[in-house]
gemmi code that builds the backbone of each chain (N, CA, C; Angstrom):
import gemmi

chains = {
    "A": [
        ("MET", (-24.582, -16.343, -9.541), (-23.619, -17.364, -9.100), (-22.572, -16.675, -8.235)),
        ("SER", (-22.378, -17.193, -7.053), (-21.632, -16.400, -6.063), (-20.213, -16.044, -6.485)),
        ("PHE", (-19.490, -16.964, -7.123), (-18.084, -16.620, -7.389), (-17.973, -15.500, -8.421)),
        ("ILE", (-18.991, -15.359, -9.252), (-18.977, -14.252, -10.222), (-18.992, -12.910, -9.493)),
        ("ASP", (-19.711, -12.851, -8.386), (-19.801, -11.611, -7.617), (-18.549, -11.362, -6.783)),
        ("GLU", (-17.754, -12.408, -6.573), (-16.557, -12.264, -5.731), (-15.333, -11.793, -6.521)),
        ("LEU", (-15.457, -11.795, -7.845), (-14.304, -11.411, -8.668), (-14.070, -9.904, -8.600)),
        ("LYS", (-12.813, -9.540, -8.866), (-12.478, -8.105, -8.885), (-12.419, -7.638, -10.334)),
        ("TYR", (-13.398, -6.862, -10.720), (-13.457, -6.310, -12.070), (-12.739, -4.961, -12.089)),
        ("ASN", (-12.242, -4.581, -13.249), (-11.570, -3.279, -13.341), (-12.598, -2.152, -13.397)),
        ("SER", (-12.114, -0.938, -13.585), (-13.014, 0.221, -13.515), (-14.053, 0.210, -14.639)),
        ("ASP", (-13.806, -0.601, -15.675), (-14.793, -0.753, -16.747), (-15.707, -1.957, -16.518)),
        ("GLY", (-15.560, -2.603, -15.355), (-16.385, -3.776, -15.062), (-15.910, -5.037, -15.754)),
        ("LEU", (-14.651, -5.061, -16.175), (-14.118, -6.189, -16.952), (-13.053, -6.957, -16.176)),
        ("ILE", (-12.902, -8.220, -16.563), (-11.840, -9.057, -16.006), (-11.190, -9.790, -17.181)),
        ("PRO", (-9.837, -9.809, -17.220), (-9.176, -10.523, -18.315), (-9.310, -12.039, -18.148)),
        ("ALA", (-9.534, -12.700, -19.279), (-9.661, -14.167, -19.287), (-8.602, -14.741, -20.234)),
        ("ILE", (-7.670, -15.483, -19.657), (-6.662, -16.186, -20.448), (-7.303, -17.480, -20.936)),
        ("ILE", (-7.194, -17.739, -22.236), (-7.796, -18.944, -22.802), (-6.681, -19.918, -23.187)),
        ("GLN", (-6.746, -21.106, -22.604), (-5.707, -22.119, -22.804), (-6.316, -23.381, -23.401)),
        ("ASP", (-5.642, -23.939, -24.387), (-6.101, -25.198, -24.969), (-5.966, -26.315, -23.920)),
        ("ASP", (-7.055, -27.006, -23.666), (-7.068, -27.979, -22.569), (-6.146, -29.157, -22.837)),
        ("LYS", (-6.055, -29.566, -24.074), (-5.260, -30.758, -24.373), (-3.771, -30.443, -24.466)),
        ("SER", (-3.425, -29.420, -25.258), (-2.006, -29.151, -25.524), (-1.370, -28.210, -24.510)),
        ("GLY", (-2.190, -27.444, -23.782), (-1.649, -26.440, -22.867), (-1.245, -25.146, -23.554)),
        ("THR", (-1.419, -25.065, -24.870), (-1.097, -23.842, -25.601), (-1.980, -22.683, -25.123)),
        ("VAL", (-1.353, -21.548, -24.840), (-2.146, -20.363, -24.527), (-2.634, -19.790, -25.854)),
        ("LEU", (-3.940, -19.709, -26.010), (-4.538, -19.367, -27.302), (-4.772, -17.875, -27.482)),
        ("MET", (-5.235, -17.211, -26.427), (-5.624, -15.805, -26.552), (-5.925, -15.250, -25.175)),
        ("MET", (-6.108, -13.937, -25.123), (-6.662, -13.324, -23.933), (-7.737, -12.351, -24.378)),
        ("ALA", (-8.853, -12.354, -23.664), (-9.938, -11.423, -23.983), (-10.603, -11.044, -22.665)),
        ("TYR", (-11.584, -10.165, -22.759), (-12.179, -9.620, -21.540), (-13.623, -10.070, -21.377)),
        ("MET", (-13.991, -10.306, -20.134), (-15.369, -10.655, -19.793), (-15.885, -9.642, -18.777)),
        ("ASN", (-17.186, -9.427, -18.797), (-17.815, -8.777, -17.650), (-18.648, -9.848, -16.941)),
        ("ALA", (-19.301, -9.469, -15.870), (-20.017, -10.474, -15.079), (-21.054, -11.205, -15.938)),
        ("GLU", (-21.749, -10.463, -16.789), (-22.797, -11.103, -17.576), (-22.221, -12.033, -18.646)),
        ("SER", (-21.105, -11.647, -19.255), (-20.532, -12.537, -20.278), (-19.977, -13.803, -19.624)),
        ("LEU", (-19.484, -13.675, -18.403), (-19.026, -14.874, -17.690), (-20.218, -15.783, -17.379)),
        ("GLU", (-21.308, -15.186, -16.957), (-22.508, -15.975, -16.675), (-23.018, -16.661, -17.952)),
        ("ARG", (-23.013, -15.915, -19.055), (-23.436, -16.514, -20.331), (-22.499, -17.642, -20.748)),
        ("SER", (-21.207, -17.462, -20.460), (-20.230, -18.508, -20.786), (-20.525, -19.786, -20.008)),
        ("ILE", (-20.782, -19.610, -18.717), (-21.053, -20.774, -17.866), (-22.352, -21.447, -18.303)),
        ("ASP", (-23.362, -20.630, -18.554), (-24.667, -21.189, -18.935), (-24.592, -21.963, -20.253)),
        ("SER", (-23.821, -21.430, -21.200), (-23.777, -22.057, -22.527), (-22.676, -23.091, -22.658)),
        ("GLY", (-21.681, -23.042, -21.746), (-20.551, -23.962, -21.846), (-19.544, -23.570, -22.906)),
        ("THR", (-19.718, -22.399, -23.489), (-18.770, -21.881, -24.478), (-18.472, -20.419, -24.147)),
        ("THR", (-17.300, -19.946, -24.609), (-16.860, -18.622, -24.175), (-17.648, -17.490, -24.843)),
        ("VAL", (-18.011, -16.519, -24.013), (-18.653, -15.278, -24.457), (-17.857, -14.130, -23.829)),
        ("PHE", (-17.365, -13.237, -24.670), (-16.541, -12.132, -24.187), (-17.303, -10.823, -24.335)),
        ("TRP", (-16.666, -9.776, -23.786), (-17.158, -8.430, -24.002), (-16.157, -7.729, -24.905)),
        ("SER", (-16.606, -7.265, -26.050), (-15.719, -6.557, -26.975), (-15.576, -5.112, -26.524)),
        ("ARG", (-14.351, -4.723, -26.169), (-14.112, -3.359, -25.709), (-14.242, -2.363, -26.856)),
        ("SER", (-13.866, -2.782, -28.071), (-13.930, -1.847, -29.204), (-15.363, -1.701, -29.716)),
        ("ARG", (-16.103, -2.824, -29.779), (-17.459, -2.764, -30.330), (-18.520, -2.566, -29.254)),
        ("LYS", (-18.078, -2.659, -27.990), (-18.967, -2.478, -26.845), (-20.202, -3.371, -26.939)),
        ("LYS", (-19.940, -4.667, -27.167), (-21.054, -5.620, -27.207), (-20.545, -7.020, -26.867)),
        ("PHE", (-21.486, -7.887, -26.535), (-21.112, -9.273, -26.273), (-20.629, -9.909, -27.561)),
        ("TRP", (-19.743, -10.866, -27.399), (-19.105, -11.466, -28.553), (-18.946, -12.956, -28.222)),
        ("ARG", (-19.784, -13.772, -28.832), (-19.674, -15.213, -28.622), (-18.587, -15.734, -29.548)),
        ("LYS", (-17.502, -16.191, -28.976), (-16.360, -16.659, -29.771), (-16.824, -17.743, -30.735)),
        ("GLY", (-16.565, -17.521, -32.013), (-16.921, -18.515, -33.022), (-18.270, -18.278, -33.673)),
        ("GLU", (-18.981, -17.218, -33.270), (-20.338, -17.028, -33.818), (-20.300, -16.731, -35.316)),
        ("THR", (-19.209, -16.118, -35.790), (-19.055, -15.883, -37.222), (-18.233, -16.987, -37.872)),
        ("SER", (-17.146, -17.350, -37.217), (-16.172, -18.264, -37.819), (-16.501, -19.737, -37.581)),
        ("GLY", (-17.304, -20.016, -36.572), (-17.533, -21.403, -36.180), (-16.444, -21.949, -35.271)),
        ("HIS", (-15.460, -21.112, -34.971), (-14.326, -21.570, -34.153), (-14.637, -21.381, -32.666)),
        ("VAL", (-15.597, -22.158, -32.196), (-16.066, -22.027, -30.814), (-15.070, -22.637, -29.824)),
        ("GLN", (-15.220, -22.215, -28.595), (-14.386, -22.715, -27.497), (-15.285, -23.370, -26.464)),
        ("LYS", (-15.210, -24.678, -26.360), (-16.003, -25.406, -25.370), (-15.239, -25.397, -24.043)),
        ("ILE", (-15.882, -24.905, -23.027), (-15.198, -24.706, -21.744), (-15.003, -26.029, -21.004)),
        ("ARG", (-13.759, -26.263, -20.582), (-13.434, -27.457, -19.792), (-13.267, -27.103, -18.322)),
        ("SER", (-12.700, -25.948, -18.021), (-12.571, -25.527, -16.614), (-12.370, -24.020, -16.557)),
        ("ILE", (-12.745, -23.459, -15.411), (-12.564, -22.029, -15.155), (-11.841, -21.886, -13.826)),
        ("SER", (-10.657, -21.290, -13.851), (-9.895, -21.055, -12.625), (-9.730, -19.562, -12.395)),
        ("VAL", (-9.453, -19.222, -11.144), (-9.350, -17.827, -10.716), (-8.020, -17.668, -9.995)),
        ("ASP", (-7.374, -16.518, -10.186), (-6.068, -16.351, -9.530), (-6.229, -15.841, -8.098)),
        ("CYS", (-5.117, -15.760, -7.395), (-5.104, -15.436, -5.962), (-5.730, -14.075, -5.677)),
        ("ASP", (-5.570, -13.128, -6.603), (-6.132, -11.792, -6.415), (-7.572, -11.695, -6.915)),
        ("ALA", (-8.076, -12.764, -7.505), (-9.447, -12.803, -8.051), (-9.665, -11.734, -9.108)),
        ("ASP", (-8.594, -11.361, -9.821), (-8.754, -10.354, -10.867), (-8.334, -10.855, -12.254)),
        ("THR", (-8.127, -12.157, -12.391), (-7.825, -12.757, -13.695), (-8.419, -14.165, -13.738)),
        ("LEU", (-8.973, -14.525, -14.897), (-9.513, -15.873, -15.102), (-8.584, -16.670, -16.012)),
        ("LEU", (-8.530, -17.965, -15.770), (-7.851, -18.894, -16.681), (-8.889, -19.932, -17.098)),
        ("ILE", (-9.213, -19.938, -18.376), (-10.269, -20.827, -18.877), (-9.649, -21.821, -19.837)),
        ("ARG", (-9.785, -23.093, -19.526), (-9.280, -24.150, -20.406), (-10.421, -24.580, -21.312)),
        ("VAL", (-10.092, -24.722, -22.589), (-11.141, -24.979, -23.581), (-10.726, -26.063, -24.566)),
        ("ASP", (-11.734, -26.634, -25.226), (-11.515, -27.378, -26.461), (-11.772, -26.400, -27.590)),
        ("GLN", (-10.723, -26.066, -28.333), (-10.818, -25.074, -29.392), (-11.102, -25.763, -30.720)),
        ("THR", (-12.179, -25.342, -31.384), (-12.421, -25.783, -32.760), (-11.678, -24.847, -33.703)),
        ("GLY", (-10.813, -25.379, -34.545), (-10.081, -24.556, -35.507), (-9.127, -23.600, -34.830)),
        ("PRO", (-8.737, -22.537, -35.540), (-7.793, -21.573, -34.972), (-8.483, -20.659, -33.965)),
        ("ALA", (-7.733, -20.215, -32.950), (-8.274, -19.244, -31.997), (-8.159, -17.840, -32.557)),
        ("CYS", (-7.158, -17.603, -33.389), (-6.850, -16.238, -33.839), (-7.632, -15.893, -35.102)),
        ("HIS", (-8.123, -14.665, -35.154), (-8.880, -14.218, -36.335), (-7.982, -14.102, -37.562)),
        ("GLU", (-6.657, -14.166, -37.322), (-5.743, -14.154, -38.468), (-5.431, -15.573, -38.970)),
        ("GLY", (-6.111, -16.555, -38.387), (-5.999, -17.915, -38.890), (-4.969, -18.777, -38.190)),
        ("TYR", (-4.277, -18.195, -37.202), (-3.278, -18.974, -36.461), (-3.954, -19.740, -35.322)),
        ("ARG", (-3.329, -20.836, -34.957), (-3.847, -21.634, -33.847), (-3.969, -20.772, -32.591)),
        ("SER", (-2.913, -19.996, -32.311), (-2.878, -19.122, -31.145), (-2.688, -17.683, -31.596)),
        ("CYS", (-3.250, -16.744, -30.848), (-3.016, -15.324, -31.141), (-1.561, -14.925, -30.881)),
        ("PHE", (-0.859, -15.701, -30.099), (0.536, -15.370, -29.758), (1.467, -16.025, -30.777)),
        ("PHE", (1.349, -15.616, -32.024), (2.111, -16.291, -33.085), (3.399, -15.559, -33.441)),
        ("ARG", (3.692, -14.476, -32.727), (4.930, -13.735, -32.982), (5.798, -13.747, -31.733)),
        ("THR", (7.070, -14.040, -31.917), (7.988, -14.178, -30.790), (9.218, -13.302, -31.020)),
        ("PHE", (9.687, -12.708, -29.944), (10.864, -11.831, -29.979), (12.114, -12.696, -30.123)),
        ("ASP", (12.907, -12.395, -31.157), (14.095, -13.233, -31.402), (15.377, -12.583, -30.875)),
        ("GLY", (15.223, -11.520, -30.091), (16.375, -10.811, -29.567), (16.583, -9.490, -30.283)),
        ("GLU", (15.975, -9.399, -31.463), (16.069, -8.143, -32.215), (14.689, -7.629, -32.624)),
        ("ARG", (13.841, -8.558, -33.076), (12.516, -8.144, -33.548), (11.553, -9.319, -33.389)),
        ("LEU", (10.272, -9.056, -33.730), (9.269, -10.116, -33.661), (9.311, -10.945, -34.939)),
        ("VAL", (9.309, -12.247, -34.786), (9.263, -13.137, -35.941), (8.066, -14.065, -35.779)),
        ("THR", (7.505, -14.477, -36.903), (6.338, -15.359, -36.853), (6.789, -16.778, -36.516)),
        ("THR", (6.272, -17.274, -35.404), (6.633, -18.622, -34.968), (5.400, -19.518, -34.905)),
        ("GLY", (4.220, -18.900, -35.036), (2.987, -19.665, -34.879), (2.616, -20.438, -36.129)),
        ("HIS", (1.642, -21.297, -35.965), (1.193, -22.185, -37.035), (-0.140, -21.668, -37.581)),
        ("ARG", (-0.154, -21.333, -38.860), (-1.383, -20.834, -39.478), (-2.201, -22.019, -39.958)),
        ("LEU", (-3.403, -22.128, -39.415), (-4.259, -23.272, -39.758), (-5.100, -23.002, -40.987)),
        ("VAL", (-5.567, -21.765, -41.098), (-6.441, -21.421, -42.228), (-6.136, -20.016, -42.706)),
        ("ASP", (-6.523, -19.731, -43.929), (-6.455, -18.378, -44.482), (-7.651, -17.601, -43.929)),
        ("PRO", (-7.410, -16.484, -43.239), (-8.553, -15.768, -42.657), (-9.592, -15.321, -43.679)),
        ("GLN", (-9.163, -15.136, -44.928), (-10.114, -14.757, -45.989), (-11.208, -15.815, -46.161)),
        ("THR", (-10.833, -17.065, -45.950), (-11.814, -18.141, -46.149), (-12.773, -18.240, -44.964)),
        ("VAL", (-12.366, -17.654, -43.838), (-13.217, -17.736, -42.646), (-14.203, -16.593, -42.594)),
        ("TYR", (-13.682, -15.385, -42.822), (-14.509, -14.215, -42.644), (-14.943, -13.600, -43.971)),
        ("GLY", (-14.568, -14.240, -45.067), (-14.976, -13.757, -46.387), (-14.443, -12.382, -46.707)),
        ("GLY", (-13.232, -12.098, -46.173), (-12.597, -10.832, -46.496), (-13.152, -9.649, -45.734)),
        ("LYS", (-14.038, -9.924, -44.789), (-14.589, -8.818, -43.990), (-13.506, -8.204, -43.124)),
    ],
    "B": [
        ("MET", (14.272, -0.597, -27.854), (14.103, -1.806, -28.664), (12.783, -1.677, -29.420)),
        ("SER", (12.826, -1.844, -30.704), (11.691, -1.401, -31.517), (10.375, -2.075, -31.138)),
        ("PHE", (10.382, -3.388, -30.865), (9.070, -4.030, -30.640), (8.416, -3.515, -29.367)),
        ("ILE", (9.206, -3.036, -28.417), (8.644, -2.464, -27.188), (7.803, -1.235, -27.520)),
        ("ASP", (8.255, -0.478, -28.503), (7.532, 0.741, -28.892), (6.300, 0.433, -29.734)),
        ("GLU", (6.250, -0.765, -30.311), (5.126, -1.128, -31.184), (3.940, -1.703, -30.411)),
        ("LEU", (4.144, -1.984, -29.121), (3.069, -2.597, -28.342), (1.995, -1.571, -28.009)),
        ("LYS", (0.783, -2.096, -27.772), (-0.310, -1.211, -27.385), (-0.493, -1.279, -25.874)),
        ("TYR", (-0.131, -0.215, -25.209), (-0.274, -0.135, -23.758), (-1.642, 0.472, -23.435)),
        ("ASN", (-2.171, 0.156, -22.262), (-3.467, 0.722, -21.890), (-3.285, 2.172, -21.423)),
        ("SER", (-4.369, 2.775, -20.959), (-4.328, 4.207, -20.625), (-3.383, 4.497, -19.458)),
        ("ASP", (-3.024, 3.442, -18.698), (-2.035, 3.612, -17.625), (-0.623, 3.280, -18.098)),
        ("GLY", (-0.465, 3.020, -19.400), (0.863, 2.694, -19.925), (1.285, 1.262, -19.643)),
        ("LEU", (0.308, 0.400, -19.364), (0.622, -0.979, -18.980), (0.143, -1.983, -20.023)),
        ("ILE", (0.795, -3.137, -20.020), (0.385, -4.248, -20.873), (0.383, -5.511, -20.006)),
        ("PRO", (-0.680, -6.333, -20.095), (-0.699, -7.557, -19.300), (0.288, -8.593, -19.854)),
        ("ALA", (0.958, -9.286, -18.948), (1.904, -10.329, -19.323), (1.477, -11.638, -18.674)),
        ("ILE", (1.113, -12.593, -19.516), (0.775, -13.938, -19.040), (2.091, -14.690, -18.867)),
        ("ILE", (2.277, -15.297, -17.709), (3.516, -16.020, -17.438), (3.229, -17.519, -17.430)),
        ("GLN", (3.922, -18.228, -18.317), (3.688, -19.666, -18.489), (4.972, -20.439, -18.203)),
        ("ASP", (4.849, -21.529, -17.482), (6.008, -22.382, -17.230), (6.452, -23.031, -18.544)),
        ("ASP", (7.726, -22.847, -18.881), (8.187, -23.283, -20.202), (8.164, -24.802, -20.339)),
        ("LYS", (8.450, -25.498, -19.257), (8.527, -26.972, -19.365), (7.154, -27.619, -19.323)),
        ("SER", (6.346, -27.242, -18.334), (5.071, -27.940, -18.139), (3.920, -27.317, -18.910)),
        ("GLY", (4.069, -26.049, -19.311), (2.955, -25.355, -19.970), (1.936, -24.794, -18.997)),
        ("THR", (2.153, -25.000, -17.705), (1.237, -24.456, -16.703), (1.231, -22.932, -16.758)),
        ("VAL", (0.041, -22.341, -16.783), (-0.048, -20.881, -16.680), (0.135, -20.529, -15.203)),
        ("LEU", (1.154, -19.732, -14.918), (1.550, -19.483, -13.538), (0.884, -18.249, -12.933)),
        ("MET", (0.780, -17.180, -13.711), (0.270, -15.917, -13.176), (0.054, -14.941, -14.320)),
        ("MET", (-0.571, -13.830, -13.998), (-0.587, -12.703, -14.922), (-0.248, -11.458, -14.130)),
        ("ALA", (0.599, -10.611, -14.705), (0.947, -9.352, -14.055), (1.151, -8.319, -15.145)),
        ("TYR", (1.415, -7.101, -14.745), (1.467, -6.000, -15.710), (2.887, -5.462, -15.849)),
        ("MET", (3.222, -5.081, -17.075), (4.501, -4.445, -17.375), (4.231, -3.088, -18.018)),
        ("ASN", (5.157, -2.165, -17.815), (5.179, -0.986, -18.679), (6.414, -1.127, -19.576)),
        ("ALA", (6.634, -0.151, -20.457), (7.732, -0.288, -21.420), (9.069, -0.469, -20.706)),
        ("GLU", (9.253, 0.266, -19.616), (10.558, 0.170, -18.945), (10.729, -1.166, -18.229)),
        ("SER", (9.661, -1.696, -17.634), (9.814, -2.992, -16.951), (10.046, -4.101, -17.968)),
        ("LEU", (9.464, -3.966, -19.156), (9.730, -4.951, -20.205), (11.195, -4.856, -20.652)),
        ("GLU", (11.686, -3.650, -20.786), (13.089, -3.467, -21.162), (14.015, -4.039, -20.077)),
        ("ARG", (13.675, -3.786, -18.823), (14.476, -4.347, -17.717), (14.418, -5.870, -17.721)),
        ("SER", (13.253, -6.400, -18.072), (13.103, -7.863, -18.132), (14.020, -8.449, -19.205)),
        ("ILE", (13.997, -7.817, -20.372), (14.816, -8.319, -21.480), (16.294, -8.193, -21.131)),
        ("ASP", (16.679, -7.047, -20.566), (18.084, -6.817, -20.236), (18.591, -7.813, -19.192)),
        ("SER", (17.744, -8.119, -18.206), (18.196, -8.991, -17.103), (17.921, -10.463, -17.373)),
        ("GLY", (17.012, -10.741, -18.307), (16.650, -12.136, -18.571), (15.703, -12.715, -17.538)),
        ("THR", (15.197, -11.864, -16.648), (14.227, -12.302, -15.640), (13.097, -11.279, -15.581)),
        ("THR", (11.923, -11.723, -15.128), (10.747, -10.855, -15.208), (10.778, -9.712, -14.191)),
        ("VAL", (10.444, -8.533, -14.691), (10.277, -7.333, -13.866), (8.910, -6.747, -14.225)),
        ("PHE", (8.066, -6.586, -13.224), (6.716, -6.089, -13.458), (6.564, -4.685, -12.894)),
        ("TRP", (5.391, -4.099, -13.179), (5.015, -2.838, -12.552), (3.876, -3.140, -11.587)),
        ("SER", (4.088, -2.823, -10.324), (3.047, -3.053, -9.332), (2.052, -1.907, -9.372)),
        ("ARG", (0.798, -2.252, -9.736), (-0.226, -1.220, -9.823), (-0.605, -0.696, -8.440)),
        ("SER", (-0.550, -1.574, -7.428), (-0.939, -1.138, -6.083), (0.174, -0.323, -5.415)),
        ("ARG", (1.415, -0.761, -5.599), (2.529, -0.063, -4.929), (3.151, 1.009, -5.816)),
        ("LYS", (2.749, 1.006, -7.096), (3.268, 1.976, -8.066), (4.794, 1.998, -8.091)),
        ("LYS", (5.357, 0.813, -8.250), (6.815, 0.707, -8.370), (7.184, -0.548, -9.142)),
        ("PHE", (8.420, -0.586, -9.616), (8.895, -1.792, -10.274), (8.995, -2.907, -9.245)),
        ("TRP", (8.836, -4.109, -9.748), (8.780, -5.268, -8.862), (9.486, -6.406, -9.597)),
        ("ARG", (10.697, -6.695, -9.159), (11.420, -7.805, -9.767), (10.925, -9.091, -9.127)),
        ("LYS", (10.291, -9.931, -9.897), (9.723, -11.171, -9.360), (10.817, -11.991, -8.691)),
        ("GLY", (10.596, -12.330, -7.435), (11.557, -13.152, -6.704), (12.570, -12.361, -5.904)),
        ("GLU", (12.481, -11.029, -5.926), (13.512, -10.246, -5.226), (13.442, -10.446, -3.711)),
        ("THR", (12.242, -10.734, -3.197), (12.103, -11.040, -1.768), (12.137, -12.542, -1.530)),
        ("SER", (11.412, -13.260, -2.354), (11.216, -14.699, -2.121), (12.325, -15.566, -2.708)),
        ("GLY", (13.057, -15.033, -3.682), (14.022, -15.863, -4.410), (13.383, -16.656, -5.532)),
        ("HIS", (12.072, -16.518, -5.687), (11.348, -17.306, -6.700), (11.353, -16.577, -8.042)),
        ("VAL", (12.546, -16.478, -8.609), (12.719, -15.730, -9.858), (12.181, -16.514, -11.054)),
        ("GLN", (11.938, -15.762, -12.118), (11.461, -16.342, -13.379), (12.477, -16.026, -14.460)),
        ("LYS", (13.162, -17.041, -14.920), (14.135, -16.864, -15.992), (13.399, -16.937, -17.329)),
        ("ILE", (13.542, -15.913, -18.122), (12.758, -15.810, -19.356), (13.309, -16.736, -20.441)),
        ("ARG", (12.411, -17.527, -21.021), (12.773, -18.401, -22.140), (12.294, -17.834, -23.473)),
        ("SER", (11.142, -17.202, -23.486), (10.663, -16.573, -24.722), (9.607, -15.527, -24.395)),
        ("ILE", (9.479, -14.559, -25.304), (8.473, -13.506, -25.177), (7.688, -13.455, -26.487)),
        ("SER", (6.376, -13.690, -26.387), (5.523, -13.625, -27.574), (4.490, -12.515, -27.399)),
        ("VAL", (3.965, -12.074, -28.524), (3.028, -10.951, -28.562), (1.799, -11.409, -29.332)),
        ("ASP", (0.615, -10.974, -28.889), (-0.591, -11.426, -29.594), (-0.893, -10.554, -30.813)),
        ("CYS", (-1.908, -10.959, -31.564), (-2.240, -10.316, -32.846), (-2.566, -8.838, -32.685)),
        ("ASP", (-3.155, -8.464, -31.546), (-3.495, -7.062, -31.312), (-2.355, -6.275, -30.685)),
        ("ALA", (-1.259, -6.958, -30.367), (-0.084, -6.342, -29.733), (-0.424, -5.686, -28.398)),
        ("ASP", (-1.449, -6.225, -27.720), (-1.803, -5.648, -26.425), (-1.729, -6.650, -25.273)),
        ("THR", (-1.128, -7.815, -25.524), (-0.899, -8.794, -24.466), (0.403, -9.532, -24.749)),
        ("LEU", (1.171, -9.801, -23.693), (2.408, -10.569, -23.810), (2.207, -11.967, -23.241)),
        ("LEU", (2.904, -12.922, -23.833), (2.976, -14.277, -23.280), (4.458, -14.575, -23.067)),
        ("ILE", (4.842, -14.748, -21.813), (6.251, -14.950, -21.487), (6.424, -16.336, -20.889)),
        ("ARG", (7.245, -17.147, -21.540), (7.525, -18.491, -21.025), (8.784, -18.405, -20.172)),
        ("VAL", (8.735, -19.036, -19.010), (9.816, -18.895, -18.032), (10.201, -20.245, -17.414)),
        ("ASP", (11.404, -20.252, -16.861), (11.771, -21.293, -15.902), (11.511, -20.699, -14.525)),
        ("GLN", (10.545, -21.254, -13.818), (10.132, -20.732, -12.514), (10.879, -21.447, -11.399)),
        ("THR", (11.568, -20.680, -10.571), (12.153, -21.245, -9.356), (11.097, -21.219, -8.266)),
        ("GLY", (10.788, -22.366, -7.674), (9.802, -22.424, -6.591), (8.411, -22.075, -7.071)),
        ("PRO", (7.537, -21.688, -6.125), (6.165, -21.359, -6.502), (6.088, -19.979, -7.136)),
        ("ALA", (5.141, -19.803, -8.062), (4.919, -18.480, -8.659), (4.039, -17.626, -7.755)),
        ("CYS", (3.181, -18.264, -6.994), (2.174, -17.526, -6.217), (2.713, -17.148, -4.841)),
        ("HIS", (2.400, -15.925, -4.423), (2.852, -15.472, -3.093), (2.172, -16.252, -1.974)),
        ("GLU", (1.127, -17.007, -2.327), (0.491, -17.845, -1.310), (1.119, -19.239, -1.255)),
        ("GLY", (2.176, -19.445, -2.007), (2.927, -20.694, -1.909), (2.540, -21.762, -2.916)),
        ("TYR", (1.554, -21.448, -3.747), (1.136, -22.415, -4.764), (2.022, -22.297, -6.008)),
        ("ARG", (2.134, -23.401, -6.721), (2.909, -23.398, -7.963), (2.384, -22.324, -8.912)),
        ("SER", (1.060, -22.273, -9.063), (0.409, -21.300, -9.943), (-0.550, -20.443, -9.127)),
        ("CYS", (-0.709, -19.183, -9.545), (-1.700, -18.315, -8.890), (-3.130, -18.791, -9.152)),
        ("PHE", (-3.315, -19.580, -10.201), (-4.661, -20.062, -10.558), (-4.950, -21.381, -9.845)),
        ("PHE", (-4.969, -21.343, -8.521), (-5.084, -22.592, -7.756), (-6.520, -22.899, -7.336)),
        ("ARG", (-7.452, -22.043, -7.746), (-8.860, -22.271, -7.413), (-9.664, -22.443, -8.691)),
        ("THR", (-10.501, -23.461, -8.714), (-11.265, -23.791, -9.919), (-12.744, -23.896, -9.567)),
        ("PHE", (-13.576, -23.425, -10.479), (-15.029, -23.452, -10.315), (-15.524, -24.879, -10.526)),
        ("ASP", (-16.245, -25.409, -9.529), (-16.686, -26.808, -9.622), (-18.145, -26.924, -10.074)),
        ("GLY", (-18.711, -25.797, -10.523), (-20.121, -25.798, -10.929), (-20.983, -25.105, -9.899)),
        ("GLU", (-20.449, -25.009, -8.680), (-21.176, -24.300, -7.616), (-20.331, -23.212, -6.967)),
        ("ARG", (-19.068, -23.560, -6.717), (-18.194, -22.597, -6.039), (-16.745, -22.878, -6.415)),
        ("LEU", (-15.841, -22.025, -5.908), (-14.418, -22.228, -6.169), (-13.852, -23.228, -5.173)),
        ("VAL", (-13.107, -24.187, -5.676), (-12.441, -25.158, -4.808), (-10.944, -25.122, -5.106)),
        ("THR", (-10.150, -25.415, -4.102), (-8.700, -25.400, -4.277), (-8.266, -26.651, -5.021)),
        ("THR", (-7.675, -26.428, -6.174), (-7.209, -27.547, -6.990), (-5.696, -27.479, -7.192)),
        ("GLY", (-5.095, -26.375, -6.794), (-3.662, -26.190, -7.027), (-2.796, -26.910, -6.011)),
        ("HIS", (-1.522, -26.944, -6.323), (-0.551, -27.653, -5.499), (0.275, -26.631, -4.714)),
        ("ARG", (0.196, -26.717, -3.381), (0.956, -25.777, -2.551), (2.359, -26.339, -2.333)),
        ("LEU", (3.342, -25.586, -2.788), (4.726, -26.055, -2.690), (5.346, -25.686, -1.349)),
        ("VAL", (5.033, -24.490, -0.865), (5.644, -24.019, 0.388), (4.613, -23.242, 1.196)),
        ("ASP", (4.871, -23.161, 2.502), (4.070, -22.313, 3.379), (4.537, -20.869, 3.172)),
        ("PRO", (3.623, -19.963, 2.787), (4.077, -18.592, 2.513), (4.730, -17.916, 3.713)),
        ("GLN", (4.400, -18.379, 4.919), (5.029, -17.816, 6.125), (6.542, -18.024, 6.100)),
        ("THR", (6.957, -19.145, 5.535), (8.387, -19.448, 5.528), (9.114, -18.626, 4.465)),
        ("VAL", (8.351, -18.107, 3.489), (8.979, -17.349, 2.399), (9.106, -15.876, 2.751)),
        ("TYR", (7.993, -15.331, 3.272), (7.960, -13.885, 3.500), (8.050, -13.536, 4.979)),
        ("GLY", (8.223, -14.553, 5.825), (8.371, -14.297, 7.251), (7.158, -13.630, 7.876)),
        ("GLY", (5.983, -13.977, 7.369), (4.751, -13.467, 7.953), (4.448, -12.025, 7.589)),
        ("LYS", (5.246, -11.492, 6.665), (4.991, -10.108, 6.240), (3.667, -10.019, 5.492)),
    ],
}
model = gemmi.Model(1)
for chain_id, residues in chains.items():
    chain = gemmi.Chain(chain_id)
    for i, (resn, *xyz) in enumerate(residues, 1):
        res = gemmi.Residue()
        res.name, res.seqid = resn, gemmi.SeqId(i, " ")
        for name, pos in zip(("N", "CA", "C"), xyz):
            atom = gemmi.Atom()
            atom.name, atom.element = name, gemmi.Element(name[0])
            atom.pos, atom.b_iso = gemmi.Position(*pos), 0.0
            res.add_atom(atom)
        chain.add_residue(res)
    model.add_chain(chain)
structure = gemmi.Structure()
structure.add_model(model)
structure.setup_entities()
């Protein structure tokens, strides 16, 4: 797919993908894709990332069921960042929060401001 | 400031910062900060980035006047990405669009879906 080849990947072949809830506009998370994970995402209609730590493809929700159905894919002016709007099932964060950005600087330190939807123990079975 | 030291910077000492319009929720851009640019941002109340291409600090809006007044700074679960909500003066994109993510994949190619607020020639004088 031509636009996949036009993107600017970093030296590891990755491009950051900002994931935004399509309905609420909440920024849910950021993760990395390579060209193949982007192609798999488009083909399946759900997000597939590249795990930098595990060095493997990672279909969001494959363990938790918290899949992200893709509504749109946008590209920034430099073609080095993606913005993907999704319908998120359940929490986006593996810690059970709706968004991974659940901590906010209050002027002195980080405080929890996010909404925890589920106990992560119940999702991943304590793994 | 302690939370600045707790963040996980990449091998270049940088952390990506997603910039979101505080009122509309529109994701405006993504750029990179190092610890000092984040400290400068907090001290000034406006965003200061690190330009990877020019290798210098870059106060958003210093040429264009399109400054970003910081409303909140959040950190993700891995502490390796920032989400900064701002009041954006004018367009965020140097190409004159409200958001840098002005191109969207239509299933075949990228099409312009963003709203151009100003002609970039009038902002940067053709530079």
